[in-house]
Each structure stands twice: as C-alpha cells, then as structure tokens.
C-alpha positions as CSV (number, residue, x, y, z in Angstrom):
1,M,111.4,127.7,68.3
2,D,109.2,127.8,71.4
3,P,110.2,126.1,74.7
4,L,108.1,123.0,74.0
5,Q,109.7,122.5,70.5
6,R,113.2,123.0,72.0
7,S,112.4,120.4,74.6
8,R,111.1,117.9,72.1
9,A,114.1,118.5,69.8
10,S,116.5,117.9,72.6
11,A,114.6,114.8,73.6
12,A,114.8,113.5,70.0
13,R,118.6,114.0,69.9
14,R,119.0,112.1,73.2
15,S,116.7,109.3,72.0
16,Q,118.9,108.7,69.0
17,S,121.8,107.8,71.3
18,R,119.8,105.6,73.6
19,G,121.1,102.1,74.5
20,A,124.3,102.9,76.3
21,R,124.3,102.9,80.1
22,R,123.4,106.4,81.3
23,R,124.3,108.0,84.6
24,A,121.8,107.8,87.4
25,I,118.8,110.2,87.2
26,V,118.4,111.3,90.8
27,V,116.6,114.5,91.8
28,N,116.1,116.3,95.1
29,Y,112.7,118.0,95.1
30,A,113.1,119.6,98.6
31,E,116.4,121.4,97.6
32,D,115.7,122.1,93.9
33,P,112.0,121.8,92.9
34,D,112.5,123.8,89.7
35,G,115.4,121.6,88.6
36,C,113.4,118.5,89.5
37,A,110.5,119.7,87.4
38,D,112.9,120.4,84.4
39,V,114.3,116.9,84.6
40,I,110.9,115.3,84.7
41,A,109.7,117.4,81.8
42,E,112.7,116.6,79.7
43,L,112.4,112.9,80.4
44,V,108.7,112.9,79.5
45,A,109.4,114.8,76.3
46,E,111.9,112.1,75.4
47,Y,109.4,109.4,76.2
48,E,106.9,111.1,73.9
49,V,109.4,110.9,71.1
50,Y,109.9,107.2,72.0
51,I,106.2,106.6,71.8
52,E,105.9,108.2,68.4
53,G,108.5,105.7,67.1
54,E,107.4,102.6,68.9
55,H,103.7,103.1,68.6
56,E,103.4,104.8,65.2
57,H,101.2,102.0,63.8
58,C,98.7,102.2,66.7
59,P,98.1,105.9,67.5
60,D,94.9,105.0,69.5
61,C,96.5,102.3,71.7
62,P,96.5,102.9,75.5
63,V,100.2,103.9,75.6
64,A,99.9,106.4,72.8
65,R,96.8,107.9,74.4
66,S,97.7,107.9,78.1
67,G,101.4,107.0,78.4
68,P,102.8,110.6,78.8
69,F,100.3,111.4,81.6
70,I,101.0,108.2,83.5
71,A,104.8,108.6,83.0
72,Y,104.6,112.2,84.4
73,S,102.5,111.0,87.3
74,M,104.9,108.2,88.1
75,L,108.1,110.3,87.9
76,E,106.5,113.1,89.9
77,W,105.6,110.5,92.7
78,K,109.2,109.2,92.6
79,A,110.6,112.7,92.9
80,I,108.3,114.2,95.5
81,Y,107.1,111.3,97.7
82,A,109.7,108.5,97.2
83,D,113.5,108.3,96.9
84,G,114.1,110.7,93.9
85,C,115.7,108.0,91.8
86,L,113.7,108.4,88.6
87,D,115.5,105.5,86.9
88,R,115.2,102.9,89.6
89,W,111.9,101.0,89.8
90,T,111.0,97.8,91.7
91,V,107.9,95.8,92.4
92,P,107.3,97.6,95.8
93,D,107.6,100.9,94.0
94,I,104.8,99.9,91.5
95,H,102.8,98.6,94.4
96,E,103.0,101.9,96.3
97,Y,102.3,104.0,93.3
98,M,99.3,102.1,92.0
99,L,97.7,101.1,95.3
100,D,98.5,104.1,97.5
101,H,99.5,107.2,95.6
102,F,97.3,106.9,92.6
103,P,94.0,106.4,94.5
104,R,94.9,109.3,96.8
105,K,96.1,111.8,94.2
106,V,95.0,111.0,90.7
107,S,91.5,111.6,89.3
108,A,90.8,109.0,86.6
109,D,87.9,107.6,84.6
110,G,87.6,103.9,83.7
111,R,89.4,104.3,80.5
112,L,92.5,105.7,82.1
113,L,92.4,103.1,84.9
114,G,92.3,100.4,82.2
115,A,95.2,101.9,80.3
116,T,97.5,102.3,83.4
117,P,99.1,98.8,83.5
118,A,100.2,99.0,79.8
119,C,101.5,102.5,80.4
120,V,103.5,101.5,83.5
121,R,105.0,98.5,81.6
122,D,105.9,100.7,78.6
123,L,107.7,103.3,80.8
124,M,109.9,100.4,82.2
125,Y,110.7,99.4,78.6
126,F,111.6,103.0,77.7
127,L,113.9,103.4,80.6
128,A,115.6,100.1,79.9
129,D,115.9,100.8,76.2
130,R,117.6,104.1,76.8
131,G,120.1,102.4,79.2
132,S,118.8,104.1,82.3
133,L,116.7,101.5,84.2
134,R,118.2,100.4,87.5
135,G,116.8,98.0,90.0
136,E,115.0,94.9,88.8
137,D,114.6,93.3,85.4
138,P,112.1,95.5,83.5
139,S,109.6,92.7,83.1
140,L,109.1,92.4,86.9
141,P,107.7,95.9,87.7
142,G,105.8,95.8,84.4
143,D,104.2,92.4,85.2
144,A,103.4,93.7,88.7
145,A,101.2,96.4,87.2
146,D,99.0,93.7,85.6
147,E,99.0,91.6,88.8
148,F,97.9,94.6,90.9
149,F,95.2,95.6,88.5
150,E,92.1,94.4,90.3
151,R,93.3,95.8,93.6
152,F,94.2,99.0,91.8
153,V,90.6,99.4,90.5
154,E,89.1,98.6,93.9
155,A,91.4,101.1,95.6
156,N,90.4,103.9,93.2
157,R,86.7,103.1,93.5
158,D,86.8,103.4,97.3
159,R,86.4,107.0,98.2
160,R,87.9,106.5,101.6
161,N,91.3,106.2,99.8
162,W,90.9,109.6,98.1
163,G,93.0,112.5,99.4
164,F,91.3,115.8,100.4
165,A,92.3,117.6,97.2
166,K,90.9,114.7,95.0
167,R,87.6,114.6,96.9
168,T,87.3,118.4,96.7
169,F,88.2,118.5,93.0
170,T,85.8,115.7,92.2
171,G,83.0,117.1,94.3
172,P,79.5,115.9,93.1
173,L,81.1,114.0,90.3
174,G,82.5,111.5,92.7
175,A,79.6,109.1,92.1
176,I,80.3,109.3,88.3
177,V,84.0,108.6,88.8
178,G,83.1,105.7,91.1
179,R,80.8,104.1,88.4
180,M,83.5,104.6,85.8
181,A,86.0,102.8,88.0
182,E,83.6,99.9,88.4
183,R,83.6,99.4,84.6
184,A,87.4,99.7,84.4
185,E,89.2,96.7,82.9
186,P,92.4,96.2,80.9
187,E,92.0,97.7,77.4
188,A,90.1,95.6,74.9
189,D,92.9,95.8,72.4
190,E,95.3,94.4,75.0
191,R,93.0,91.4,75.7
192,A,92.3,90.8,72.0
193,A,96.0,90.9,71.1
194,R,96.5,87.9,73.4
195,A,93.4,86.0,72.3
196,P,93.7,83.2,69.7
197,V,92.8,84.4,66.3
198,G,90.4,81.4,66.0
199,N,88.2,83.0,68.6
200,V,87.7,86.1,66.5
201,D,84.6,86.4,64.3
202,G,85.3,85.6,60.6
203,S,84.4,88.9,59.1
204,L,87.1,90.7,57.1
205,G,87.1,93.7,59.4
206,N,87.5,91.6,62.5
207,R,90.3,89.5,60.8
208,R,92.1,92.7,59.9
209,R,91.8,94.0,63.5
210,A,92.9,90.7,64.9
211,K,96.0,90.7,62.7
212,E,96.9,94.3,63.7
213,K,96.5,93.3,67.4
214,A,98.6,90.2,67.0
215,V,101.3,92.4,65.4
216,A,101.1,94.7,68.4
217,A,101.4,91.8,70.8
218,R,104.5,90.6,69.0
219,R,105.9,94.1,69.1
220,R,105.4,94.2,72.9
221,Q,107.2,90.8,73.2
222,R,110.2,92.2,71.2
223,K,110.3,95.3,73.3
224,A,110.3,93.2,76.5
225,A,113.1,91.0,75.2
226,R,115.1,94.0,74.1
227,A,114.6,95.8,77.4
228,A,115.7,92.7,79.3
229,R,118.9,92.4,77.2
230,K,119.7,96.1,77.8
231,W,119.1,95.7,81.5
232,R,121.4,92.6,81.7
233,Q,124.1,94.3,79.7
234,G,124.1,97.2,82.2
C-alpha cells in the first residue's frame, strides 16, 4: 500500500467515528513545518473521503470538483499565516482568507472562483460533522462566503492585489485570468437548485436536472442542520 493509500485508509477509519467532540487541531508551522504539513494532508484526505460519501450522487458538483483544493488552501493559510487553529473558523477568518490571502496567493480561473463559496461552506460542515469545529455556528462562516462573493471576485480581478509570486507565475496570462474572473459567478447548479421548479423549461431533461438539483439543495439543508446540531452539542 503506497503512502497515499495509507493516508486515505487512515482517513476512512477516522471518518467512521466522526461526530464525537475531538481535541483541538492546533499546529505550529514555525516550529514543526513537516508535522504541520502532515496534519493538513491527513485532514484533507479525510475530507476527500467525506466528499465521496456526501456527494456521491453529484460527482461534477463544485465541492466534488474543487473542495479538496480549497480545503488545502484554507488550512494552509490558517497554519502558516493565521493562528494555527485548523478547527476554529469565524467570519473574520473567512473575510481575511477570501479577500486578502486568496487574491494575493491563489491563481484561479472563473470556474474555481465560482465554486469557492460552496467549498468554504462544505468544509465548515465537514469540521462540524466530525466534531471538530470550534468558534462560531458553522452556518455563519459558510454564509459569509456567499456574502463576500462579489467582493471576492473583484479582489481577484484586480492585479494590484496579486502577490509577486502570483504575478510572476501568471505572467502574460494575467489578462486571461482577469477576463475569467470577470465571468466568475456562483455555480449554475447552485443557483438552479434554489430556483422554483416552475421557472424551469418543461422538457424532460430539464425536469430531471431540476429534480436532481432540488435534491442537492435539500441535502445541503440537511447537512447544515446536522452541522448546527453537532456544533451546539459540543
């Protein structure tokens, strides 16, 4: 069994026992960068297992597609640039990550920008569901990601916010990235899942997609309620 398989197997075992309150996940990047990287990798591997179970019926949804990348980026920011408490998230944390760190450090096209709010929200639900989330009710930082979205896109479109490494890496593609950011918007499936079915075209294919999206919306609501209960019980 290779290292990745061992990590995923370990994550699967941990995910089976999620729900009970866990001890705090605190790292010190300055003193132990390797240990910090291991903790993040294990947590992301566990999150990937969680995604496989929670999103098995929508393999192309924003979270299944981009969740692990955004989760790793958020946890890395928490470990290196913030307080090192990987399980404590507040609205100010989401504000700083989305409006300061992400524009400076992360290169993203419009599709990834559009997926980011859903991925941020899902990571909060994951941490709450495994009994780890500390700080605020998981719905608050999750909702903040949606509220900050327009400012998030504007911050990523403005090259003055890009860090040196991001500008250097992007190089002549900067204009392309900028145009992609201009077209970024919350994922179409997220919008359609919240739209009344009566607004959907009457074809069979559209009705089927509308039903699937409505099911996804109800699943998100159940996850939010479950995460809130776990957080209150903690």
